[in-house]
Structures are given as structure tokens and as C-alpha cells.
C-alpha positions in Angstrom: 237.8 31.7 106.6 236.0 30.9 109.8 237.2 30.7 113.3 236.5 31.8 116.9 237.6 35.2 118.0 241.3 35.3 118.9 242.3 32.3 116.8 244.5 34.4 114.5 242.4 34.9 111.4 243.6 38.5 110.8 247.2 37.5 111.4 246.9 34.6 108.9 245.3 36.9 106.3 248.0 39.6 106.6 250.8 37.0 106.5 249.3 35.5 103.4 249.1 38.9 101.7 252.7 39.7 102.7 254.0 36.4 101.3 251.8 36.0 98.2 249.8 39.1 97.3 251.9 42.0 98.4 251.2 44.1 95.3 249.2 47.3 94.4 246.6 44.9 93.0 245.7 43.8 96.6 243.4 45.5 99.1 242.7 44.5 102.7 239.7 46.0 104.5 237.9 45.5 107.9 234.2 45.1 107.4 233.5 47.1 110.5 235.6 50.1 109.3 233.9 53.5 109.8 234.2 53.9 106.0 231.3 51.5 105.5 228.9 53.7 107.5 228.5 55.8 104.3 229.8 53.5 101.6 228.7 50.1 100.3 231.0 47.1 100.1 230.0 46.3 96.5 230.8 49.9 95.4 234.3 49.7 97.0 234.9 46.4 95.2 233.8 47.9 91.8 236.0 51.0 92.3 238.9 48.9 93.3 238.5 46.6 90.3 238.3 49.6 87.9 241.6 50.8 89.3 243.2 47.4 88.4 242.6 45.6 91.6 242.6 41.8 91.6 242.7 40.6 95.2 240.2 41.8 97.8 240.5 40.7 101.4 237.6 41.5 103.8 238.1 40.8 107.4 235.3 40.2 110.0 232.6 40.1 107.3 229.8 39.2 109.7 230.0 42.7 111.2 228.8 44.2 107.9 225.0 44.4 107.7 223.7 42.6 104.6 227.1 41.1 103.8 225.8 37.9 102.1 223.8 39.8 99.4 226.7 42.1 98.7 229.2 39.3 98.5 226.9 37.5 96.1 226.7 40.7 94.0 230.4 41.0 93.9 230.8 37.4 92.7 228.1 37.9 90.1 229.2 41.3 88.8 233.0 40.9 89.2 233.9 37.3 88.5 237.6 38.1 87.8 238.0 39.7 91.3 239.5 37.3 93.8 237.6 37.8 97.1 238.6 36.3 100.5 236.6 37.1 103.6 236.7 36.0 107.2 234.1 35.6 109.9 234.3 34.8 113.6 231.4 32.3 113.7 229.3 30.4 111.3 226.4 31.1 113.6 227.0 34.8 113.3 227.2 34.5 109.6 224.1 32.4 109.0 222.1 33.4 112.1 220.1 30.2 112.3 216.9 29.6 114.3 218.0 26.6 116.5 215.0 24.6 117.6 216.8 21.6 119.2 220.2 21.2 120.8 221.0 17.6 121.7 224.2 17.4 123.9 224.8 13.6 123.6 228.6 13.4 123.4 230.4 11.9 126.4 232.4 9.0 127.7 233.4 7.3 131.0 236.4 5.4 132.3 236.1 2.6 134.9 238.8 2.2 137.5 240.4 3.7 140.6 241.6 7.2 140.2 245.0 6.6 141.7 245.7 4.2 138.9 244.1 6.3 136.1 245.7 8.2 133.2 245.3 11.9 134.1 245.2 12.9 130.5 242.2 10.7 129.8 240.5 11.9 132.9 241.0 15.5 131.8 239.6 14.7 128.3 236.5 13.2 130.0 236.0 16.5 131.8 236.6 18.5 128.6 234.0 16.5 126.7 231.3 15.8 129.3 231.5 19.2 131.0 233.4 21.9 129.0 232.1 21.1 125.5 228.5 20.8 126.7 228.7 24.1 128.5 230.4 25.9 125.6 228.2 24.6 122.9 225.0 25.4 124.9 226.3 29.0 125.6 227.1 29.5 121.9 223.8 28.2 120.7 221.5 30.0 123.2 221.5 33.4 121.4 220.0 31.6 118.4 217.2 29.9 120.3 213.7 31.3 120.8 210.4 30.4 122.3 209.6 26.7 121.9 213.2 25.6 121.4 214.5 22.7 123.5 217.9 21.7 124.9 218.3 18.0 125.7 221.3 17.0 127.8 222.3 13.3 128.1 223.0 12.8 131.7 223.1 9.5 133.6 221.8 7.7 136.7 225.4 8.2 137.8 224.5 11.8 138.4 222.4 11.0 141.5 225.1 9.6 143.8 228.9 9.4 143.8 230.1 6.2 142.1 233.5 4.8 143.3 235.6 3.5 140.4 233.8 6.0 138.1 234.6 9.0 140.3 235.3 11.6 137.6 232.5 10.3 135.3 229.9 10.6 138.1 231.1 14.0 139.0 230.8 15.2 135.4 227.2 13.9 135.2 226.4 15.5 138.5 227.5 18.8 136.9 225.3 18.1 133.9 222.3 17.6 136.2 222.9 20.7 138.2 223.6 22.7 135.0 220.4 21.5 133.4 218.2 22.3 136.4 219.6 25.8 136.8 219.4 26.6 133.1 215.9 25.4 132.9 214.9 27.9 135.6 216.8 30.7 133.8 215.2 30.0 130.4 211.6 29.5 131.8 210.8 33.1 131.1 211.8 32.7 127.5 209.8 29.4 127.2 212.9 27.5 126.2 212.8 24.0 127.6 215.8 22.2 129.1 215.7 18.5 129.9 218.2 16.0 131.3 217.9 12.4 130.2 219.3 9.9 132.8 219.5 6.4 131.4 221.0 3.4 133.0 223.5 1.1 131.4 223.1 0.5 127.6 224.9 -1.9 125.3 226.8 0.7 123.3 230.5 1.5 122.6 230.4 3.4 125.9 231.2 0.1 127.7 234.1 -0.7 125.5 235.6 2.8 125.9 235.1 2.6 129.6 236.8 -0.7 129.9 233.7 -2.4 131.3 233.5 -6.1 130.4 231.2 -8.7 132.2 232.6 -9.4 135.6 234.6 -6.1 135.8 231.9 -4.1 137.6 229.3 -5.6 140.0 227.1 -2.5 139.5 227.0 -2.9 135.7 226.5 -6.7 136.1 223.5 -6.1 138.4 221.7 -3.1 136.9 219.0 -3.7 134.3 220.0 -2.4 130.8 217.9 0.1 129.0 218.1 -1.5 125.6 
């Protein structure tokens, strides 16, 4: 069971136990319990099974050092024991060495803001700004010397663009974010680059509502593809 911290994994596990496995044959443990400073998880599982245990729930497994090998040993040595474990992050669990992060997701909407759908504008900010920021922040602890972050920006980041007001503002954020982060990560030798393409013939135009004749700027600018 995976999920970010605070999403209710522990509550869900305890509710499941109460509804379906509320018997002496069930054991729930926190992997960061003080007990495990002097005891191994696999030994607990073996002792529990010898006492008739059938369902072992382990919460916050990523906080237990060497968890993956011990879980494998439990599965191999005790195939009849049902094991359920939770972790806060797949990155915490697998601890990857991320070499490239490519933040390419985004969309724009063409039109005057006073006639725009506020929900769609908010979703644009969520994807273009919030998601890029959160994903980068999550990935950074797993990036080392020589890694690279590439943020898809836009020529719209250089100046305000009426009728694409929010989109231009989000891309100005991406540009500023990229420049500052590049300076911060220079000492770690992690590169951060912003790509600023002009118009391209992709689904971006359809989503933005830009057909030929709708935008003088898009009709005039040369296309990258």
C-alpha cells in the first residue's frame, strides 16, 4: 500500500483489520517501533506464525532498514503467512538514482480572462506550476552529480501575453524557478535547463482553442516543427 504521508494509509489498514481480520490470528506493527532496534522483522514473523498467526500488517515499512530483503525472506520462508505492508513513497522504498527529470506536462488556454472558466485556469496553474514544483522537489533527494532537470518553458515566459495571461504567467514562473534552482544546484553539479520553444503543431493548439485566424500571434510566429 503506497501513498503520500497524511493520506490515511494507517487509518485504512486499521479499519480493514477491524472489519475483516479482527482475530487473534492478526498482528499489526509499525516498522519504526522501538522493538525493532533489537529484533528482526523476519524473526517476529516466524514467532507470530508459530503461535498460529495468519495475517501480518506492517505499517511504514520504508522506515525499517533492509526491509526488502526481510520481506522477501518472509515470503520465501512463510508462504502461508499473509503479509500486508505500507510505505509513504515509492521513491523512499526503491531509492532510485534519478539521472534525468523531464518536466514536460502543461497546457494553455487562449482567451480573455474575464470570459474564462476559473476552474480551467486553476487547473492550468496546478499542472504548469504546482505539479512541476512538487515533482522536482520530490525527485531532488534522489539526484546526484551529473543529473539533469529539463523544464519545458516557452517563449511566452519572456513577456506578458494578453489573451494567454495565466499561461504566460505560469511559464514566467517556470523560467524564474529554473534559473534560481540552477544556481542552487551548481555546487552539487546538477544541471537545470529551461527549453523555450515557439509554437508547435501539437495537441496544445487544440486544447488551447487556437485555430487559424483566432490568434494573430500564432498566425505570424514561425513554428518549430
